[in-house]
Every structure is written in structure tokens, then in C-alpha cells.
C-alpha positions as CSV (number, residue, x, y, z in Angstrom):
1,Q,50.5,-34.6,55.9
2,V,52.0,-36.9,53.2
3,Q,52.6,-40.4,54.8
4,L,56.9,-42.1,53.7
5,V,57.2,-45.8,53.7
6,E,60.3,-47.2,52.8
7,S,60.8,-51.0,51.7
8,G,63.8,-53.2,50.7
9,G,66.2,-52.9,53.0
10,G,68.5,-56.2,54.5
11,L,72.2,-57.7,55.2
12,V,73.4,-58.3,52.1
13,Q,77.8,-59.2,50.9
14,P,80.3,-56.7,50.3
15,G,80.3,-55.7,47.0
16,G,76.5,-57.0,45.8
17,S,73.5,-55.2,45.8
18,L,70.0,-54.2,46.8
19,R,66.8,-51.8,45.5
20,L,64.9,-49.4,47.8
21,S,62.1,-48.2,47.6
22,C,59.9,-45.3,49.1
23,A,55.8,-45.2,48.7
24,A,53.9,-41.4,49.0
25,S,50.6,-42.0,50.7
26,R,49.5,-39.4,48.0
27,S,50.4,-38.5,44.5
28,I,51.1,-34.5,45.5
29,F,54.1,-36.0,45.8
30,S,55.6,-35.9,42.3
31,I,55.9,-31.6,42.7
32,Y,58.8,-32.4,45.6
33,T,62.4,-32.7,45.0
34,M,63.3,-36.5,46.4
35,G,65.7,-37.0,48.0
36,W,67.4,-40.9,50.0
37,Y,68.8,-39.6,53.9
38,R,70.8,-42.2,55.8
39,Q,71.9,-42.8,59.2
40,A,74.1,-44.1,60.6
41,P,74.7,-45.2,64.4
42,G,76.5,-42.9,66.5
43,K,76.1,-40.0,63.6
44,Q,73.8,-37.5,62.4
45,R,71.5,-38.1,58.7
46,D,72.4,-36.8,55.8
47,L,72.0,-36.9,52.4
48,V,72.6,-39.7,50.2
49,A,70.8,-39.0,46.9
50,T,68.5,-36.4,45.2
51,I,65.8,-36.7,41.7
52,T,63.4,-33.6,41.3
53,S,59.9,-33.7,40.0
54,G,61.8,-33.6,36.6
55,G,64.2,-36.2,37.0
56,N,67.3,-34.5,37.0
57,T,69.8,-36.0,40.1
58,D,72.3,-35.6,41.8
59,Y,74.5,-38.0,44.9
60,A,76.8,-37.3,47.5
61,D,80.6,-38.2,46.4
62,S,80.4,-40.9,48.8
63,V,78.8,-42.6,46.4
64,R,78.3,-41.5,43.0
65,G,79.1,-44.2,41.0
66,R,77.1,-46.9,42.9
67,F,74.0,-45.6,43.6
68,T,71.1,-44.3,41.6
69,I,68.3,-42.6,42.6
70,S,64.9,-42.7,40.1
71,R,61.3,-42.0,41.1
72,D,57.9,-43.7,38.8
73,N,55.0,-40.2,39.5
74,A,52.1,-42.8,39.0
75,K,53.2,-44.8,41.4
76,N,54.2,-42.0,44.2
77,T,57.9,-44.1,45.0
78,V,61.5,-42.9,44.3
79,Y,63.9,-45.6,44.6
80,L,67.2,-46.0,45.4
81,Q,69.2,-48.3,43.4
82,M,72.2,-49.0,45.1
83,N,75.0,-51.2,43.8
84,S,79.1,-52.3,44.6
85,L,77.9,-51.5,48.3
86,K,80.4,-51.8,51.4
87,P,80.4,-51.5,54.7
88,E,80.1,-47.8,55.5
89,D,76.7,-48.2,53.2
90,T,75.3,-49.4,56.7
91,A,72.9,-47.5,58.6
92,V,68.4,-46.6,58.4
93,Y,67.7,-45.2,54.8
94,Y,64.8,-42.6,54.8
95,C,63.5,-40.9,52.3
96,N,61.8,-37.5,52.0
97,S,61.7,-34.3,50.0
98,N,65.1,-32.6,49.9
99,P,65.4,-29.8,52.0
100,P,62.0,-31.9,54.6
101,L,59.5,-30.0,54.0
102,P,56.5,-30.4,57.7
103,T,53.9,-31.5,55.0
104,L,55.6,-35.0,54.5
105,T,56.4,-37.4,57.8
106,W,59.2,-39.6,58.0
107,G,58.8,-42.3,58.0
108,Q,60.6,-45.6,60.4
109,G,63.2,-45.8,57.7
110,T,65.3,-49.5,56.5
111,Q,68.1,-51.0,57.5
112,V,70.7,-51.4,54.9
113,T,73.7,-53.7,56.6
114,V,76.9,-54.7,54.8
115,S,78.6,-57.7,56.2
116,S,80.1,-60.5,54.6
């Protein structure tokens, strides 16, 4: 099993920025396409950004142009740079492979709250 630990969330004003990190427990992480997901209260968990093992990225329309996903395979870590944050970005953010695989254990997530 690969354990995932998300960090970097917090409270930020609209228009602000945050950088999330997701650390994996094993180097096998580097072969996976990884994704950042988010889940707002009462809603399903949605995929917002993906990055392949080769570094190709894709984004949900709602975050394209504002969020940037990246990875450092040497550190077994994937990042999500979030700029121009909006209240509707408020959610718990998780990382996992895309699609999620049973070999990667969902972490606790990191709470992002965008509010004035």
C-alpha cells in the first residue's frame, strides 16, 4: 500500500493563493498518473487536476488558468498551486492516482476555506 498525506490548506481571502502538497510513502508513486480531488460539504468528490508520470497536465474547467499541478518524483510529492481563489473553491482537497487505485490509500485531505 502507498500512503498519501496532504498538507498546505488553510483559510485564505478571495483572490489569495495556497500551495498544497501530497507526499507518498513509496517511490512507486512515480509511475502513476496523479490527481488532485476536492469534496465540498454535501457534494461528491470531484477531480480538479491531473498530471501524468511524464508531466502532462489537465484541469477541470472550473480551475483551468488558476490552478497548476506539478510533481517531484524524487521526493514522491505532487503539488497544487492555487491562485485567484474563489469561495466556491472551498473544500477538502485530496490526492490520489487517476483513476483511484486500491494500492493507494486515501489520506485525510487538507481543508481549504476561501472566505473574507
